N, C-alpha and C positions, 0 to 999 in steps of 0.2 A: 504494499499500499504506500507507494511513494507520494501520492497526492495527500494522503492522511498526514504524513509528516510535514508536508508543506503547509497544510492548513494549521497544524499544531504550532508552526513557527510564524504565525500571522498575528499581528497586533492590529486591531481595527483602527482605521484612520491613517495609518502610515504605510499600508501596503505590506507586501511580503518582505519580511526582514529575517535575518538569521537571529534567532533568540536562543540564548544559552541558559542552562541551569548553572549554579555555582560550580559544580563539578566540571561541566563542559567548558565553562569560561576559563577555569584554572588549567585544564588540559590545553586549551587554545593558546594560552600564554606560556605553557610548559612550566608552571609553578605549582606548588602544593595548594590544596584547597584551603588549608589554614592560612597561608600567606595571602591568598586571594581575599579571604574574609577580612583579614587585617587591612588590606588595601581598600576595601569597601568602607572601612571606618576611619581611614586616614583623615586627620583633622585639617590638613592643608589642601589636599587634592584627592578626594575619594573617587573611586570608580563608581560611576552612576549605575543605579539598579532600580528595579521596580518590585514592590511587594504586591502580590496578587492573592485574591481570595478573601473571604470574609474575615479570617483571623490574620491575614497578611503573612502567612507562614511560607507561601511559595515565593521564591525570589527568582527573578528573571533579569538577564542582562542582554542588551542589544549589542551585537558584534560591532556595528558601526560606532557605537559609543565607546567600546573598548579601544578600537583603533584610534579614535579621536583623543581619548585619554592618553594613550601610549605616545602619540605624536608630541605631547608636551614634554616628554623625557628624551626626545631625540637629540643626540649630540653629533656634531660633525667633526671629523678628524682632519678635514681638509684645511690646509694652511694657505692663506692668501700669500702668494709669492711676493707680490709688491709690498705688502705690509711687512713681511719678514725682511726683505732687503732694506726697507726704510729703517727698521729697528736696528739692523746691523750697521748701517751707515751713520745713524745719529748717535 
């Protein structure tokens, strides 16, 4: 039932999105579930998530929001050659 899985990963109003459980999201980032839960509670930059159900026990995370969150930690190792030359000359 491939279509059933697609429907399962749909949030009304935003179209078909990849939606993860905490375990799936941790696997996606290749980290432990415990670390992922800690990152959800990070006071400065938490991973966004949704509580679903009457008791709010089900947690779901959109893949696109994980990717956006992850971009904030991107670092580049490229060195601007002109900047490096200027620093050496000055």
